[in-house]
C-alpha positions in Angstrom: 185.6 2.4 70.0 184.3 5.7 71.0 187.8 7.2 70.9 187.8 6.5 67.6 184.6 7.7 66.8 185.3 11.2 68.9 188.9 11.4 66.8 186.9 11.1 63.6 184.1 13.5 64.5 186.9 16.5 65.1 189.2 15.6 61.9 189.0 17.9 59.1 191.2 15.4 56.8 191.1 11.6 57.2 193.1 9.3 55.2 192.7 5.6 55.6 195.7 3.3 54.7 194.2 -0.6 54.0 195.5 -4.0 53.8 194.5 -7.2 52.9 192.4 -7.3 56.8 190.4 -4.9 55.5 189.0 -7.5 52.8 188.9 -10.8 54.6 185.2 -9.7 55.4 184.1 -9.6 51.8 185.7 -13.6 51.5 189.1 -12.7 50.1 191.8 -14.2 52.2 194.9 -12.4 53.8 198.3 -13.2 52.9 200.2 -13.7 56.0 197.2 -15.0 58.6 197.3 -18.5 59.7 194.9 -19.7 57.0 196.4 -17.1 54.5 197.8 -17.4 50.9 201.3 -17.3 52.1 200.6 -20.1 54.5 201.2 -23.2 52.2 202.7 -24.1 48.7 201.5 -24.8 45.2 203.6 -27.7 43.5 206.4 -27.4 45.7 206.6 -23.3 45.3 205.5 -20.6 48.0 203.4 -18.0 46.2 206.2 -15.1 46.7 207.9 -17.3 44.1 205.4 -17.9 41.8 204.0 -13.7 42.4 207.1 -12.6 41.2 208.0 -10.7 37.8 211.1 -13.3 37.2 208.8 -16.3 37.3 206.2 -14.3 35.5 208.5 -14.1 32.2 209.8 -17.0 32.7 206.8 -19.4 33.4 203.8 -17.4 32.1 201.5 -20.2 32.1 202.1 -21.7 35.8 201.9 -18.1 36.8 198.5 -17.4 35.3 197.0 -21.0 36.7 198.1 -20.0 40.2 197.1 -15.8 39.5 193.2 -17.5 38.6 193.0 -20.0 41.5 194.4 -17.7 44.4 194.0 -14.1 43.4 190.8 -13.9 41.6 187.7 -13.1 43.4 185.4 -11.2 40.8 182.2 -12.1 42.7 183.6 -10.4 45.8 181.6 -7.4 47.3 182.4 -4.3 49.7 181.9 -5.4 53.0 181.0 -2.8 56.0 184.6 -1.5 56.6 184.5 -0.1 52.6 180.9 1.1 53.1 181.7 3.3 55.7 184.3 4.9 54.0 182.5 5.8 51.2 180.2 7.4 53.7 183.2 9.3 55.6 184.2 10.2 51.6 180.6 11.4 50.8 180.6 13.4 54.4 183.6 15.5 53.3 185.6 14.1 56.1 187.7 11.1 54.3 190.4 12.7 51.5 192.0 9.6 49.8 192.7 5.9 50.4 196.0 4.2 50.0 195.6 0.7 49.9 197.8 -2.2 49.3 195.0 -4.2 48.1 194.2 -5.3 44.2 191.0 -6.4 44.8 189.3 -3.1 43.6 186.9 -3.2 46.4 187.4 0.2 47.7 186.5 1.6 44.0 183.4 -0.7 43.8 182.5 0.9 47.2 182.0 4.3 45.4 185.2 6.0 46.6 186.9 8.0 44.1 190.3 8.8 45.4 191.8 5.7 45.8 195.7 5.4 45.3 196.2 1.5 44.6 200.0 1.2 45.3 200.0 -2.5 44.0 197.5 -2.0 41.2 194.4 -3.8 40.7 193.1 -7.2 39.2 190.5 -5.1 37.6 193.2 -3.6 34.9 195.2 -5.2 32.4 197.3 -4.1 29.8 199.4 -5.6 26.4 203.1 -6.0 27.0 203.7 -5.0 23.5 200.7 -2.6 22.6 199.7 -1.4 25.7 196.2 -1.8 25.0 193.6 -2.4 27.8 191.8 -4.9 29.1 189.5 -5.6 31.7 189.2 -8.5 34.4 187.1 -10.5 32.0 190.2 -10.9 29.8 192.0 -12.8 32.1 189.0 -14.8 33.3 188.0 -16.0 29.9 191.1 -16.9 28.6 192.7 -20.2 28.7 196.3 -20.6 29.5 198.6 -17.2 28.8 195.6 -14.3 27.9 196.6 -12.7 24.4 196.0 -9.6 23.0 193.3 -9.2 20.3 195.1 -6.6 18.5 198.9 -7.8 18.4 198.7 -11.0 20.0 200.8 -10.1 23.0 200.6 -11.4 26.3 198.2 -9.3 28.2 199.7 -8.6 31.4 197.6 -7.7 34.9 198.4 -4.3 36.4 199.3 -5.4 39.8 203.0 -5.2 41.2 204.8 -8.2 41.4 208.1 -9.2 43.7 210.7 -7.4 42.2 208.6 -4.7 40.1 208.6 -1.6 41.4 205.1 0.3 42.3 204.0 3.2 40.0 206.2 6.2 41.0 203.0 8.7 40.3 200.5 6.3 42.4 203.2 6.4 45.1 204.0 10.2 45.0 200.1 11.0 44.9 199.7 8.3 48.0 202.4 10.4 50.0 201.2 13.8 49.4 197.5 13.1 50.8 199.6 11.1 53.6 201.4 14.3 54.3 198.9 16.5 54.1 196.2 14.6 56.5 195.5 15.4 60.3 194.2 11.9 61.0 196.0 8.7 59.3 193.7 5.6 59.8 195.8 2.3 59.1 193.7 -0.6 58.9 194.2 -4.1 57.8 197.7 -4.3 57.2 200.9 -5.8 59.3 202.8 -3.2 57.6 205.2 -5.7 56.7 205.5 -4.7 52.6 207.9 -2.1 51.4 208.1 0.6 50.1 204.1 1.0 51.2 204.8 0.6 54.6 207.3 3.6 54.7 204.7 6.1 53.6 203.8 6.3 57.0 206.7 8.3 57.6 205.3 11.0 55.5 202.4 11.6 58.3 202.8 14.6 60.7 199.2 15.0 61.7 197.3 14.7 64.7 196.3 11.5 65.3 197.3 8.0 64.0 194.9 5.2 64.4 195.6 1.4 64.2 192.9 -1.3 63.6 194.6 -4.3 63.2 193.5 -8.0 64.5 197.9 -8.2 65.3 200.4 -5.7 66.5 202.3 -3.6 64.0 205.5 -1.4 63.8 203.1 1.2 63.9 201.5 0.8 67.3 204.0 2.5 69.3 203.4 5.6 67.9 199.9 5.7 67.6 197.2 8.1 69.2 194.8 4.8 69.2 195.4 1.1 68.6 192.3 -1.2 68.7 192.7 -4.9 68.3 189.8 -6.2 66.4 187.8 -7.3 63.3 188.4 -4.5 61.2 184.6 -4.9 59.4 182.8 -4.9 63.1 185.0 -1.7 64.3 184.2 0.6 61.0 180.8 -0.5 60.6 179.7 0.6 63.9 180.8 4.4 63.3 178.4 7.0 62.9 178.8 9.8 59.9 
């Protein structure tokens, strides 16, 4: 832990790359853990099947039934790890966050430069007229949420399996990673592409991995910490 504090103290441009493990302390389950979302089935289907682009268009009612019951946590609040990153940004140390999470908690914690490479549940849009809607539209709708202007289907701005992430978001994320002197990878197994490959753009001094389980980045990391993400970040001083 003291090594991480020393690295942060000596760094000028930090970027944090976060995954589902960053939000578990906020009550949001991870995906691939023992009790994670992907550990079971739903009506004989795996979550990967349901959260695919093809399933969304073929079976939108079933998609939204699963999405509302398993993917939305509107009452979740930023935990100690999110708050630590906000303090680092305020101190001028943290130059950006690249996250695979769709929960929006980094922004709710107050961070400004956040690259949500898989989108956000808080943003939704009409497939026909592109009208924008917040999360309340999906929460308060029954069945398939419909646009109030044209009646089109309102789709969450989240990257489904089979969909490509927004290229401008990815370009910005890769730019920040390539320009930082310290990259902290926290709460992610680095098993989802293309997000995981973004680490190849890092050529700075310190690569730090904070995760409960081993990751593909451990071998090249300057520091690897096995532990609870919220506890590790909550103990940092800025």
